[in-house]
C-alpha positions as CSV (number, residue, x, y, z in Angstrom):
1,M,78.8,236.6,188.9
2,K,79.9,234.9,192.1
3,R,77.1,236.5,194.1
4,K,74.5,235.4,191.5
5,H,75.9,231.9,191.6
6,I,75.7,231.7,195.4
7,A,72.1,233.1,195.4
8,L,71.1,230.5,192.8
9,R,72.5,227.7,194.9
10,I,70.6,228.9,198.0
11,E,67.3,229.1,196.1
12,R,67.8,225.5,194.9
13,L,68.6,224.3,198.4
14,E,65.5,226.0,199.7
15,D,63.4,224.2,197.1
16,R,64.8,220.8,197.9
17,V,62.8,218.4,200.0
18,T,65.0,217.5,203.0
19,P,64.6,214.1,204.5
20,T,63.6,213.9,208.1
21,A,65.3,211.3,210.4
22,T,62.4,209.4,211.9
23,P,62.9,207.0,214.8
24,L,61.2,203.6,214.6
25,P,58.5,202.5,215.1
26,F,56.1,204.9,213.5
27,N,52.8,204.8,211.5
28,Q,51.8,206.3,208.2
29,T,48.3,207.2,207.1
30,T,47.6,208.2,203.5
31,G,45.6,207.2,200.5
32,G,42.7,206.2,202.7
33,A,44.8,203.5,204.4
34,S,46.7,203.3,207.7
35,W,50.0,201.5,207.8
36,T,51.1,200.7,211.3
37,G,54.1,199.5,213.1
38,I,56.8,200.4,210.6
39,A,59.7,199.1,212.6
40,N,62.5,196.6,213.3
41,T,60.2,194.0,214.8
42,V,59.6,190.3,215.0
43,T,57.1,189.0,212.5
44,N,54.0,187.6,214.2
45,N,54.3,183.9,213.3
46,N,50.9,182.5,214.1
47,S,51.4,179.3,212.2
48,G,54.9,178.1,213.2
49,F,55.9,177.9,209.5
50,A,58.1,181.0,209.2
51,P,60.8,180.8,206.5
52,A,64.4,180.8,207.6
53,G,65.4,184.1,209.2
54,F,61.9,185.5,209.7
55,N,61.6,184.5,213.4
56,T,64.1,187.1,214.3
57,A,63.8,190.9,214.4
58,G,63.8,192.7,211.1
59,F,62.5,195.7,209.2
60,G,58.8,195.4,208.1
61,I,55.3,196.6,208.6
62,N,53.2,195.1,211.3
63,D,49.7,195.8,210.0
64,A,47.4,197.9,207.7
65,S,43.8,198.9,207.7
66,I,41.2,200.6,205.4
67,N,37.6,201.5,205.7
68,G,37.2,199.9,209.1
69,H,38.9,196.6,208.1
70,S,42.1,196.0,210.0
71,D,44.5,193.1,210.4
72,A,45.7,193.1,206.8
73,Y,49.1,191.7,208.0
74,D,50.8,190.0,210.8
75,G,54.1,191.4,209.6
76,A,54.8,192.1,205.9
77,F,57.4,193.3,203.4
78,G,60.4,191.9,205.2
79,L,63.7,190.8,203.6
80,T,66.3,188.2,204.3
81,V,69.7,188.0,202.5
82,D,71.3,184.6,202.7
83,G,69.0,183.8,205.6
84,T,69.7,186.9,207.7
85,R,66.9,189.4,208.3
86,F,67.5,192.9,207.1
87,I,67.4,195.4,210.0
88,A,67.1,199.2,209.5
89,P,70.5,200.5,210.7
90,G,70.3,202.8,213.8
91,G,66.7,202.1,214.4
92,S,65.6,205.1,212.2
93,V,64.7,205.9,208.6
94,D,64.6,209.0,206.4
95,L,61.1,210.2,205.7
96,T,60.5,212.4,202.7
97,G,56.8,213.0,202.1
98,T,55.4,209.5,202.2
99,T,58.6,207.8,201.2
100,V,60.5,205.8,203.9
101,T,64.2,204.9,203.2
102,T,66.6,203.1,205.4
103,D,70.3,203.6,205.6
104,P,72.4,200.8,203.9
105,A,73.3,197.7,205.9
106,S,76.2,195.5,204.9
107,M,75.0,192.0,204.2
108,S,76.9,189.3,202.3
109,G,79.2,191.9,200.9
110,L,76.4,194.0,199.6
111,D,75.1,197.4,200.7
112,V,71.3,196.7,201.2
113,T,68.6,199.3,201.6
114,A,64.8,199.1,201.9
115,Q,62.4,201.8,200.7
116,Y,58.6,202.0,201.3
117,Y,56.5,204.5,199.3
118,F,52.9,205.0,200.5
119,D,50.7,206.2,197.6
120,T,48.7,209.3,198.4
121,N,45.9,208.3,196.0
122,S,45.2,204.7,197.0
123,G,45.8,202.1,199.7
124,T,49.1,201.0,198.0
125,I,52.6,200.5,199.2
126,R,55.6,200.3,196.9
127,V,58.6,198.4,198.2
128,I,62.1,198.6,196.7
129,F,64.9,196.5,198.0
130,S,68.3,197.6,196.7
131,F,71.5,195.6,196.5
132,T,74.8,197.5,195.7
133,N,78.1,195.8,195.1
134,N,81.0,198.1,195.8
135,T,83.5,195.3,195.6
136,A,85.8,194.3,192.6
137,G,84.1,190.9,192.1
138,D,80.6,189.6,191.4
139,I,78.4,188.6,194.3
140,S,75.7,185.9,194.2
141,T,73.1,185.9,196.9
142,V,69.7,184.4,197.8
143,V,67.1,186.9,198.9
144,V,63.6,186.3,200.2
145,W,60.8,188.7,200.7
146,G,58.5,187.4,203.4
147,N,54.9,188.3,204.5
148,N,52.4,187.0,207.0
149,S,48.7,187.6,206.3
150,G,46.4,188.8,209.0
151,A,43.8,186.3,207.8
152,D,45.5,183.5,209.8
153,N,44.1,180.0,209.2
154,T,41.3,181.3,207.0
155,T,43.8,182.8,204.4
156,Q,42.7,182.0,200.9
157,I,43.8,183.1,197.4
158,A,40.8,185.1,196.0
159,S,42.2,185.9,192.6
160,T,45.4,185.9,190.4
161,T,46.5,187.6,187.2
162,N,44.9,184.9,185.1
163,G,41.6,185.0,187.0
164,D,41.8,181.7,189.0
165,N,42.7,181.2,192.6
166,T,45.9,179.2,192.2
167,L,49.3,180.9,192.2
168,D,51.1,180.0,189.0
169,A,54.6,180.9,188.0
170,S,53.2,183.3,185.3
171,D,51.0,185.2,187.7
172,R,52.3,188.8,188.2
173,W,50.0,189.4,191.2
174,L,47.6,187.6,193.6
175,I,44.9,188.7,195.9
176,T,44.3,187.1,199.3
177,S,41.5,187.4,201.8
178,D,39.9,185.7,204.8
179,S,36.7,183.7,204.6
180,F,34.7,186.2,206.6
181,N,35.5,189.5,204.8
182,S,36.5,191.0,208.1
183,D,40.2,191.6,207.1
184,P,41.1,193.7,204.1
185,F,41.5,192.0,200.7
186,T,45.3,192.2,200.1
187,T,47.1,192.4,196.7
188,W,50.6,191.2,196.4
189,V,52.6,192.1,193.2
190,R,55.5,189.9,192.4
191,F,57.0,191.2,189.1
192,G,56.1,193.2,186.0
193,P,55.5,192.5,182.3
194,G,58.3,191.6,179.9
195,S,60.1,188.6,178.6
196,N,63.4,189.1,180.5
197,V,62.3,190.0,184.0
198,V,63.7,188.2,187.0
199,T,61.0,186.0,188.6
200,P,61.0,184.1,191.8
201,T,63.3,181.0,191.9
202,S,60.7,179.4,194.2
203,T,57.6,180.3,196.2
204,I,58.7,178.8,199.5
205,R,55.5,179.7,201.3
206,T,52.1,179.8,199.4
207,P,49.2,181.7,201.0
208,G,46.2,179.6,201.7
209,N,48.2,176.3,201.5
210,A,47.9,174.4,204.8
211,A,51.2,172.5,204.1
212,D,53.0,175.9,203.9
213,G,51.5,177.4,207.0
214,V,48.3,178.9,205.5
215,D,49.0,182.6,206.3
216,W,52.6,182.8,205.1
217,Y,53.7,184.1,201.7
218,A,57.4,184.2,200.9
219,E,59.4,184.0,197.7
220,E,63.1,183.4,196.9
221,F,65.1,185.4,194.3
222,D,68.6,184.4,193.2
223,L,70.6,187.4,192.3
224,T,74.1,187.9,191.0
225,V,75.2,191.5,191.4
226,T,78.2,192.4,189.2
227,A,81.1,194.4,190.5
228,G,80.3,198.1,190.9
229,S,76.6,197.7,190.1
230,T,73.2,197.9,191.8
231,Q,70.2,195.6,191.4
232,R,66.8,196.3,192.8
233,L,63.6,194.3,193.5
234,M,60.3,196.1,193.4
235,F,57.0,194.8,194.9
236,F,53.7,196.4,195.5
237,G,50.9,195.7,198.1
238,Q,47.4,197.0,198.1
239,V,44.6,196.9,200.7
240,H,40.8,197.0,199.9
241,G,37.9,196.8,202.4
242,D,34.2,197.3,202.2
243,V,31.0,195.7,203.5
244,D,30.4,193.7,200.3
245,A,33.0,191.0,199.6
246,P,32.3,190.6,195.8
247,T,32.4,194.4,195.3
248,T,35.7,194.6,197.3
249,L,37.2,191.8,195.3
250,A,36.1,193.4,192.0
251,A,37.7,196.7,193.1
252,A,41.0,194.9,194.0
253,Q,41.0,193.1,190.6
254,A,40.4,196.4,188.8
255,D,43.1,198.2,190.6
256,A,45.6,195.4,190.0
257,V,45.4,195.8,186.2
258,V,47.8,198.8,186.4
259,F,50.6,196.3,187.2
260,D,50.1,194.5,183.9
261,S,51.3,197.5,181.9
262,N,54.5,199.5,182.2
263,V,52.7,202.4,180.4
264,A,49.9,202.5,182.9
265,L,52.2,202.1,185.8
266,R,54.4,205.0,184.7
267,S,51.4,207.1,184.1
268,S,50.1,206.5,187.7
269,S,51.4,208.0,190.9
270,L,52.8,204.6,191.9
271,M,56.2,205.3,190.5
272,T,56.6,208.7,192.2
273,G,60.2,209.4,193.1
274,V,61.8,206.6,191.1
275,T,64.4,207.9,188.6
276,A,65.0,206.5,185.1
277,S,68.3,205.1,186.2
278,E,66.7,203.4,189.1
279,E,64.1,201.9,186.9
280,F,66.8,200.2,184.8
281,E,68.2,198.6,187.9
282,I,64.9,197.0,188.9
283,V,65.4,193.4,187.7
284,N,62.0,192.0,188.3
285,W,60.5,194.6,186.0
286,Q,61.6,195.5,182.5
287,F,61.4,199.2,181.9
288,G,62.7,200.4,178.5
289,P,63.7,203.9,177.5
290,E,60.9,206.4,178.0
291,A,60.7,207.0,174.3
292,S,60.1,203.3,173.6
293,I,57.2,202.9,176.0
294,T,54.4,205.1,174.7
295,A,50.7,204.6,173.8
296,A,51.6,205.2,170.2
297,N,54.1,202.4,169.8
298,V,53.4,199.9,172.6
299,T,52.2,197.4,170.0
300,D,55.6,197.5,168.3
301,V,57.7,196.4,171.2
302,G,56.4,193.0,171.8
303,P,58.0,189.6,171.3
304,G,59.2,188.8,167.8
305,N,59.9,192.4,166.8
306,N,63.6,192.6,165.9
307,S,63.8,196.4,165.8
308,Q,63.2,196.8,169.5
309,P,63.7,194.7,172.6
310,D,60.7,193.4,174.5
311,W,60.4,196.0,177.2
312,G,57.0,194.8,178.3
313,Q,53.8,196.7,178.1
């Protein structure tokens, strides 16, 4: 019996995907897009309006390109905790398939990690920032995710969830572009559906707004992480590029619809590698039990139904 048990353990270990320690910086090409300069770097602040903490080195992505359209970003998907930039510890990350995960860094009493997943089926990045409280008391913190568009002083909001070009508090996603269709159209996904999701406390830099620095996009989230628990924030980014601007915008709008439905999102490849327990810890999305979110009963879990909570659709 002992030998069989040992053999079984060896087989399972052989089947397990082992992370590869990868030094920074490095590039990732998949899903038709190329993501470059994944590193501890200084965000390229063209406008001089960087939010607090983003003028110093921190973990992020320098740029992305698709279909010959480059300069999607001048630094994106960075994080600050109480005004301090998150830096990948040791200058390296674990790379498993197309998933990049940092080691935890101690920030404001929390263990903080960043994870980037690059979808193999589309020009999409999924970003999960995790905040673990291993202390005996609750910890309140202010976190900011910050991005700099490659569109510079021609940055404009091309579309939002409700179809206009103004970012409102209820918009789950927005699409930005430049005025020449030379840079990719870029989609930014802020939060998911549901009545109890954590949404930004404030948008401290609005893309396309001259008073905010035009090309900057940054939002603040106020979190209170209870003792012994983990909270996560999940964001998505997409890049689209073609010779025809209206066609490209229409494609970006069509692809963004997946973020309006938890059923559709779970059915896609965009949640690859996220466990059920991790889903429950994502506070800016509202994932219910797998059995409660199905095509058969999705109409029964909305607001006003007392038999089930509003898990979002």
